C-alpha positions in Angstrom: 64.5 33.8 -132.6 65.1 32.0 -129.3 64.4 28.3 -129.2 62.0 28.7 -126.3 59.9 31.4 -128.0 56.3 30.5 -128.8 55.1 30.7 -132.3 52.2 33.0 -132.9 48.8 31.3 -133.2 47.6 30.8 -136.7 44.5 32.7 -137.7 41.9 30.2 -139.0 40.5 33.0 -141.0 43.7 33.2 -143.0 43.2 29.5 -144.3 42.0 29.4 -147.8 39.3 26.5 -148.1 39.8 26.6 -151.9 43.3 25.1 -151.5 41.6 21.9 -150.2 38.8 21.8 -152.8 36.2 23.0 -150.3 33.7 25.7 -151.1 34.0 28.6 -148.8 30.2 28.9 -148.5 28.4 27.7 -145.4 26.8 24.9 -147.3 30.1 23.6 -148.5 31.6 23.7 -145.0 28.5 21.8 -143.8 29.0 19.1 -146.4 32.7 18.8 -145.6 31.9 18.4 -141.9 29.3 15.8 -142.6 31.8 13.8 -144.8 34.5 14.0 -142.1 32.0 12.8 -139.4 30.8 9.9 -141.7 34.4 8.9 -142.3 35.3 9.0 -138.7 32.2 7.0 -137.8 33.0 4.3 -140.3 36.5 4.0 -139.0 35.4 3.8 -135.4 32.7 1.2 -136.3 35.4 -0.9 -138.1 37.7 -0.7 -135.1 35.0 -1.6 -132.6 33.9 -4.5 -134.8 37.4 -5.8 -135.2 38.0 -5.6 -131.4 34.7 -7.3 -130.7 35.5 -10.1 -133.1 38.9 -10.6 -131.5 37.3 -10.7 -128.0 34.7 -13.2 -129.1 37.3 -15.4 -130.7 39.5 -15.2 -127.6 36.6 -16.3 -125.3 35.6 -19.1 -127.7 39.1 -20.3 -127.8 39.4 -20.3 -124.0 36.1 -22.1 -123.6 37.1 -24.7 -126.2 40.4 -25.3 -124.5 38.7 -25.8 -121.1 36.2 -28.2 -122.7 39.0 -30.2 -124.4 40.9 -30.3 -121.0 37.8 -31.6 -119.2 37.2 -34.3 -121.9 40.9 -35.3 -121.8 40.8 -35.7 -118.0 37.6 -37.8 -118.2 39.2 -40.0 -120.8 42.3 -40.5 -118.6 40.1 -41.4 -115.6 38.0 -43.8 -117.7 41.1 -45.5 -119.0 42.6 -45.7 -115.5 39.4 -47.3 -114.2 39.2 -49.8 -117.0 42.8 -50.8 -117.6 44.7 -49.5 -114.6 45.8 -51.7 -111.6 43.3 -52.1 -108.9 43.9 -53.0 -105.2 40.2 -53.9 -104.6 40.2 -57.1 -102.6 36.6 -57.1 -101.2 35.0 -60.4 -101.7 31.7 -58.9 -102.9 33.6 -57.1 -105.8 35.7 -60.0 -107.1 36.5 -60.4 -110.7 33.9 -62.0 -112.9 35.9 -64.5 -114.9 38.5 -65.8 -112.5 36.5 -65.8 -109.3 35.7 -69.5 -109.4 39.3 -70.5 -109.9 40.6 -68.2 -107.1 38.0 -69.5 -104.6 38.4 -73.1 -105.5 42.2 -73.1 -105.4 42.4 -74.2 -101.7 39.5 -76.7 -101.7 39.3 -80.5 -102.0 36.9 -83.0 -103.3 35.2 -83.0 -99.9 33.9 -79.5 -100.6 31.8 -80.7 -103.5 28.8 -81.3 -101.2 27.0 -78.6 -99.2 25.9 -79.3 -95.6 22.1 -79.4 -95.6 20.7 -78.5 -92.1 17.5 -80.1 -90.8 14.3 -78.5 -91.9 12.6 -76.1 -89.5 9.2 -74.5 -89.7 9.2 -70.9 -90.9 6.6 -68.2 -90.5 5.1 -66.7 -93.6 6.0 -63.0 -94.0 3.3 -60.5 -93.3 1.8 -58.8 -96.4 2.0 -55.1 -96.6 -0.9 -52.7 -96.9 -2.6 -51.8 -100.2 -0.8 -49.2 -102.3 -2.4 -46.3 -104.0 -3.7 -47.0 -107.5 -2.4 -45.2 -110.6 -2.4 -45.5 -114.3 -0.7 -48.7 -115.4 -0.5 -51.0 -118.3 -2.3 -54.3 -118.4 -0.3 -57.3 -117.1 0.9 -59.7 -119.8 -1.8 -62.3 -120.8 0.8 -65.1 -121.0 1.5 -65.0 -117.3 -0.3 -67.7 -115.2 -3.3 -66.6 -113.2 -4.3 -67.7 -109.7 -7.9 -66.8 -108.9 -8.6 -65.7 -105.3 -12.4 -65.4 -104.8 -13.7 -62.9 -102.3 -17.4 -63.5 -101.5 -19.8 -61.4 -99.6 -20.6 -62.8 -96.1 -23.9 -64.7 -96.1 -25.4 -62.4 -93.4 -24.9 -59.4 -95.8 -26.6 -61.1 -98.8 -30.2 -60.4 -97.6 -32.0 -57.3 -98.8 -33.7 -54.9 -96.3 -37.1 -56.2 -97.7 -36.1 -59.7 -96.6 -35.5 -61.1 -100.1 -32.2 -63.1 -100.5 -29.8 -61.3 -103.0 -28.7 -63.1 -106.1 -25.3 -62.8 -107.8 -25.4 -60.4 -110.7 -21.7 -60.1 -111.6 -18.2 -59.7 -110.3 -15.4 -57.2 -110.2 -11.9 -58.4 -111.2 -8.6 -56.7 -110.4 -5.1 -58.1 -111.0 -1.9 -57.8 -109.0 1.6 -58.8 -110.1 2.9 -61.4 -107.7 6.2 -63.2 -107.4 7.0 -66.5 -105.7 10.2 -66.0 -103.6 13.1 -68.3 -104.2 12.3 -71.6 -102.4 15.1 -74.0 -101.4 14.1 -77.6 -101.2 15.7 -81.0 -101.0 15.1 -83.6 -103.8 15.0 -87.1 -102.4 15.9 -89.7 -105.0 14.3 -92.9 -103.9 15.5 -95.8 -105.9 13.4 -99.0 -105.7 15.2 -102.3 -105.3 13.8 -105.7 -106.2 15.1 -109.2 -105.5 13.9 -112.8 -106.1 12.5 -114.4 -102.9 14.4 -117.5 -103.7 17.7 -115.8 -104.1 18.2 -117.1 -107.6 19.2 -113.7 -109.0 21.1 -110.6 -107.8 18.8 -107.7 -106.6 17.9 -105.1 -109.2 18.0 -101.4 -108.3 16.6 -98.5 -110.3 19.3 -96.6 -112.1 20.6 -93.2 -110.9 19.3 -90.3 -112.9 21.9 -88.5 -115.0 23.5 -85.6 -113.1 25.9 -82.9 -114.2 28.0 -83.3 -111.1 27.4 -86.8 -109.8 29.6 -86.4 -106.7 28.0 -83.3 -105.5 24.6 -82.7 -104.0 23.7 -79.8 -106.3 20.8 -80.5 -108.6 20.9 -79.6 -112.3 18.5 -76.8 -111.9 20.6 -75.3 -109.1 23.7 -75.3 -111.3 21.7 -73.7 -114.1 20.6 -70.9 -111.8 24.1 -70.5 -110.4 25.7 -70.1 -113.9 23.0 -67.6 -115.0 23.3 -65.4 -112.0 27.1 -65.4 -112.2 27.7 -65.0 -116.0 24.4 -63.5 -117.2 23.5 -61.3 -114.3 27.1 -60.6 -113.3 26.5 -61.6 -109.6 29.7 -62.6 -107.7 29.6 -65.9 -105.8 30.0 -64.1 -102.5 26.6 -62.3 -103.1 24.9 -65.6 -104.2 26.2 -67.1 -101.0 24.4 -64.4 -99.1 21.2 -64.9 -101.1 21.2 -68.6 -100.3 21.9 -67.9 -96.6 19.0 -65.4 -96.5 16.7 -68.2 -97.9 17.9 -70.6 -95.1 20.8 -72.5 -96.7 24.4 -71.8 -96.1 26.7 -72.9 -99.0 30.3 -71.6 -98.8 31.5 -69.7 -101.8 34.3 -72.1 -102.2 31.8 -74.9 -102.8 29.9 -72.7 -105.3 33.3 -72.1 -107.1 33.8 -75.9 -107.4 30.3 -76.3 -108.8 31.0 -73.6 -111.4 34.2 -75.2 -112.5 32.6 -78.6 -112.6 29.7 -77.4 -114.7 32.1 -75.7 -117.1 34.0 -78.9 -117.6 30.7 -80.7 -118.2 29.8 -78.1 -120.9 33.2 -78.4 -122.6 31.9 -80.7 -125.4 29.1 -78.2 -126.2 31.7 -75.4 -126.3 33.8 -77.5 -128.8 30.8 -78.0 -131.1 30.0 -74.3 -131.0 33.6 -73.5 -131.8 33.6 -75.9 -134.8 30.5 -74.2 -136.1 32.1 -70.8 -135.5 35.2 -71.8 -137.5 33.1 -72.9 -140.5 31.8 -69.4 -141.0 33.5 -67.4 -143.8 33.9 -64.3 -141.5 34.8 -64.0 -137.8 34.5 -61.0 -135.6 36.9 -60.8 -132.6 37.6 -58.3 -129.9 39.9 -58.3 -126.9 39.7 -56.9 -123.4 42.6 -56.6 -121.0 42.0 -58.4 -117.6 44.0 -59.3 -114.6 43.8 -62.9 -113.3 44.6 -63.8 -109.7 46.7 -66.9 -108.9 47.5 -67.8 -112.5 50.5 -70.2 -112.7 53.8 -68.6 -113.6 52.3 -65.1 -113.8 52.2 -62.1 -111.5 48.9 -61.0 -110.2 49.4 -57.6 -111.9 50.3 -58.9 -115.3 47.8 -58.7 -118.1 45.7 -61.4 -119.7 43.2 -61.0 -122.5 39.6 -61.9 -122.8 38.6 -62.7 -126.4 35.1 -62.5 -127.7 34.5 -64.3 -131.0 31.3 -64.1 -132.9 30.2 -65.5 -136.2 28.3 -68.6 -137.5 25.9 -69.3 -140.3 22.9 -66.9 -140.9 20.2 -67.3 -138.4 22.5 -69.3 -136.0 24.9 -66.8 -134.4 27.7 -68.2 -132.2 29.4 -66.1 -129.5 32.3 -67.5 -127.5 34.4 -66.1 -124.8 37.9 -67.2 -124.0 40.8 -66.0 -121.9 44.5 -66.3 -122.8 47.7 -65.1 -121.1 49.6 -62.1 -122.5 52.5 -64.4 -123.6 50.0 -66.5 -125.7 47.9 -63.5 -126.9 49.4 -63.3 -130.4 49.4 -67.1 -130.9 45.8 -67.4 -129.7 44.4 -64.6 -131.9 43.4 -65.9 -135.3 
């Protein structure tokens, strides 16, 4: 037979179903067909389910990888912002801990006093219009109250029948008010006494104790300065603008010298706090990398460390901050 000759088609009627264990009846063939269909359906369902699971797993893996990449990039950006070098040199964004030293580096003792201009009358600011009322909480009872009485004009306190009206009550509403920062000058007048006969040297009232005797900053002003800088995180440049807006111009270099002088005056208190801290059985410490400008024998981009130490006896916690250079970091850390 030639290789290209076609084989004669097989006659399906010549196939014996009994050879495959199938009944030759119509009912047997029907059962066989149903079994084959069920088997094929189960195989197809299994293949579809497997492919669906693979596709879901692939999509979940891609989404998870993208999410991990986003978190990784956010972490790198956060680390760069916190620990990376910064070229920010704007005075309003100076560093918190070494700002006073940097500003006071080129000053002298003559900068201890601020130039006080002569007083000038100032107009009171106009009050704004009333605001719409809404639901609000009651104002704290411990706040001081200033009563402002609003009375009905006398011409309107006569009834239409001609009878004078009498007071039967009052309506009270409260507003939260604030007294703007007021700058004033404290004049210390020291009385002097002497003997008319000149038998004894004159006697003068003693000078009140001052934190910075050579400056013209009051103790309350120094307290406010330290709170705004180290508690509220306000740079000295911004506090300079606040004072100028209130009518007093104090250079930030003078503010820096006041901060350094107040810190030196508080050094004994710091020493006592550290002694109490070291008496505790357990200390907690943490470090933060900072960069300090104009530090002796160190580049501006080199790292220093800000240490926070906390401890103390129960009910009397002590928290201290201290800065050390990178070369002394290991020696300074207990």
